[in-house]
C-alpha positions as CSV (number, residue, x, y, z in Angstrom):
1,M,18.2,13.3,-35.7
2,R,19.2,12.1,-32.3
3,S,22.8,10.8,-31.6
4,Q,23.6,7.3,-30.9
5,E,24.7,8.5,-27.5
6,A,21.6,10.0,-26.8
7,E,19.6,6.7,-27.7
8,L,21.9,4.8,-25.5
9,E,21.5,6.9,-22.5
10,E,17.7,6.6,-22.8
11,R,17.9,2.9,-23.2
12,A,19.9,2.8,-20.1
13,A,17.4,4.9,-18.2
14,R,14.7,2.6,-19.3
15,I,16.8,-0.5,-18.2
16,L,17.5,1.2,-14.8
17,F,13.9,1.9,-14.5
18,L,12.5,-1.6,-15.5
19,S,15.1,-3.3,-13.1
20,G,14.0,-1.1,-10.4
21,V,10.4,-2.0,-10.9
22,K,11.4,-5.8,-10.8
23,L,13.6,-5.1,-7.6
24,L,10.5,-3.4,-6.0
25,S,8.3,-6.2,-6.9
26,Q,10.6,-8.5,-5.1
27,G,10.6,-6.5,-2.0
28,E,14.0,-4.9,-2.7
29,G,12.8,-1.4,-2.3
30,R,16.1,0.2,-1.3
31,R,18.0,-1.2,-4.2
32,A,15.0,-0.2,-6.5
33,L,15.3,3.3,-5.1
34,I,18.8,3.7,-6.4
35,R,17.8,2.6,-9.9
36,F,14.9,5.0,-10.0
37,E,17.0,7.9,-8.8
38,R,19.8,7.3,-11.4
39,A,17.1,6.8,-14.2
40,S,15.4,10.1,-13.2
41,E,18.7,11.8,-13.4
42,I,19.4,10.5,-17.0
43,Y,15.7,11.3,-18.1
44,S,16.1,14.8,-16.6
45,E,19.4,15.4,-18.4
46,R,17.5,14.5,-21.6
47,G,14.5,16.6,-20.9
48,L,12.2,13.6,-20.8
49,K,9.6,14.7,-18.3
50,R,7.5,11.6,-18.6
51,G,10.4,9.5,-17.8
52,V,11.3,11.5,-14.9
53,A,7.6,11.4,-13.6
54,E,7.5,7.6,-14.0
55,C,10.6,7.4,-11.8
56,F,9.2,9.8,-9.2
57,R,6.0,7.7,-9.0
58,E,8.0,4.6,-8.5
59,M,10.0,6.3,-6.0
60,G,6.9,7.1,-4.1
61,N,5.8,3.8,-4.3
62,V,9.2,2.6,-2.6
63,Y,8.6,5.2,0.3
64,A,5.1,4.1,0.7
65,F,6.2,0.4,0.9
66,Y,8.4,1.6,3.8
67,E,5.7,3.6,5.2
68,E,7.8,7.0,4.8
69,W,4.4,8.8,4.1
70,D,6.0,12.4,3.5
71,K,8.6,11.2,1.3
72,A,6.1,9.3,-0.7
73,E,3.8,12.2,-0.9
74,E,6.5,14.5,-2.0
75,C,7.5,11.9,-4.9
76,Y,3.8,11.7,-6.0
77,L,3.5,15.4,-6.1
78,R,6.5,15.8,-8.2
79,A,5.4,13.2,-10.5
80,A,1.9,14.9,-10.7
81,E,3.4,18.2,-11.6
82,L,5.6,16.7,-14.4
83,E,2.5,14.9,-15.8
84,R,0.4,18.1,-15.6
85,A,3.2,20.0,-17.3
86,S,3.4,17.5,-20.2
87,K,-0.4,17.1,-20.3
88,N,-0.2,13.4,-19.7
89,W,-3.6,13.0,-18.3
90,A,-3.4,9.3,-17.6
91,G,-0.2,9.7,-15.8
92,L,-1.6,12.6,-13.7
93,L,-4.8,10.6,-12.9
94,E,-2.7,7.8,-11.6
95,N,-0.7,10.0,-9.4
96,L,-3.7,11.7,-8.0
97,F,-5.0,8.3,-7.2
98,L,-1.8,7.4,-5.3
99,L,-2.0,10.7,-3.4
100,S,-5.5,10.1,-2.4
101,Y,-4.9,6.6,-1.4
102,L,-2.0,7.6,0.6
103,Q,-3.9,10.0,2.6
104,L,-6.7,7.5,3.1
105,D,-4.0,5.2,4.6
106,K,-3.0,8.1,6.9
107,N,-6.5,8.6,7.8
108,D,-6.5,12.1,6.3
109,L,-10.0,11.9,4.7
110,D,-10.4,15.5,3.9
111,K,-7.0,15.5,2.0
112,S,-7.9,12.2,0.5
113,F,-11.1,13.7,-0.8
114,E,-9.4,16.8,-2.2
115,Y,-7.2,14.6,-4.5
116,A,-10.2,12.5,-5.4
117,V,-12.0,15.9,-6.5
118,E,-9.0,16.7,-8.6
119,A,-8.8,13.2,-10.0
120,E,-12.6,13.7,-11.0
121,K,-11.8,17.0,-12.9
122,V,-8.9,15.3,-14.7
123,S,-10.9,12.2,-15.7
124,K,-13.9,14.4,-17.0
125,K,-11.4,16.7,-18.9
126,S,-9.7,13.9,-20.6
127,G,-12.8,12.0,-21.2
128,D,-11.5,8.9,-19.3
129,K,-14.8,7.1,-18.5
130,T,-12.8,4.3,-16.7
131,G,-11.0,6.9,-14.6
132,Q,-14.5,8.3,-13.7
133,F,-15.6,4.9,-12.6
134,Q,-12.5,4.5,-10.4
135,V,-12.9,8.2,-9.0
136,Y,-16.6,7.7,-7.9
137,R,-15.7,4.4,-6.4
138,H,-13.0,5.8,-4.4
139,M,-15.1,8.6,-3.4
140,G,-17.6,6.2,-2.1
141,R,-15.0,4.7,0.1
142,I,-13.9,8.0,1.5
143,Y,-17.6,8.9,2.4
144,E,-18.0,5.5,3.7
145,R,-15.0,6.1,6.1
146,K,-16.5,9.4,7.0
147,W,-19.8,7.6,7.8
148,D,-21.6,9.8,5.3
149,L,-23.4,6.8,3.9
150,K,-25.9,8.8,1.8
151,R,-23.2,10.4,-0.1
152,A,-21.3,7.1,-0.3
153,R,-24.3,5.5,-1.8
154,E,-24.7,8.3,-4.4
155,S,-21.0,8.1,-5.4
156,L,-21.1,4.4,-5.8
157,E,-24.3,4.7,-7.8
158,K,-22.6,7.1,-10.2
159,A,-19.7,4.4,-10.3
160,I,-22.3,1.6,-11.2
161,K,-23.9,3.8,-14.0
162,I,-20.4,4.4,-15.6
163,G,-19.5,0.7,-15.0
164,E,-22.5,-0.8,-16.6
165,R,-22.3,1.5,-19.7
166,L,-18.6,0.3,-20.2
167,G,-19.2,-3.2,-19.2
168,L,-16.6,-3.2,-16.4
169,P,-16.5,-6.3,-14.4
170,E,-15.7,-4.5,-11.2
171,T,-19.1,-3.0,-11.3
172,R,-20.5,-6.2,-9.3
173,E,-18.1,-5.4,-6.6
174,V,-19.4,-1.9,-6.4
175,A,-22.9,-3.2,-6.2
176,R,-21.9,-5.3,-3.4
177,E,-20.4,-2.3,-1.5
178,I,-23.8,-0.5,-1.9
179,T,-25.4,-3.5,-0.4
180,W,-23.2,-3.1,2.6
181,I,-24.0,0.7,2.9
182,L,-27.7,0.0,2.5
183,E,-27.5,-2.5,5.6
184,K,-25.6,0.0,7.6
185,E,-28.3,2.9,6.6
186,A,-31.0,0.4,7.6
187,E,-29.2,-0.3,11.1
188,A,-28.8,3.3,11.8
189,E,-32.5,4.0,11.0
190,I,-33.3,1.1,13.4
191,R,-31.3,2.5,16.1
192,R,-32.9,6.1,15.5
193,K,-36.4,4.6,15.9
194,N,-35.4,2.5,18.9
195,R,-34.2,5.6,20.7
196,K,-37.4,7.3,20.3
């Protein structure tokens, strides 16, 4: 049976964490960071890996907000390691998406794709169909940025199949993204024919 002191410490950590989330939503990133750091210390002392992982994810969000990309990546990676160790697939998937989006923002498309591939494996392993939908949609965006329109369309088509099966409302948005890609493919074909 846990002691009252341990329960109070865990509650304090949760309050610190939640107040940090609120501060971050209000644009008070530096103040939020202090709360997340203190909460992670308490969680770490208590051996609560998931709590520590949540704190690192939010610290990563703070650093991303301030465009301190290396620090954000370091926090997301630490959170991902903790989620992997505790077999929290949903948390791991979220961190892999954050890492992939971060690399996309930095225009490191290859690294973004690596994290997306890892997210695909995790979503399949955990049976998370919504995660798979998100992965294929995101891969479509990465391919689109690489101007590999064929693979972008193929990834988005996979997302649509899953989205339709699950009845996800975002499926319509993906269909519009495919329409844009088809238009770009048609324009490229016309340019090729005009060059001949």
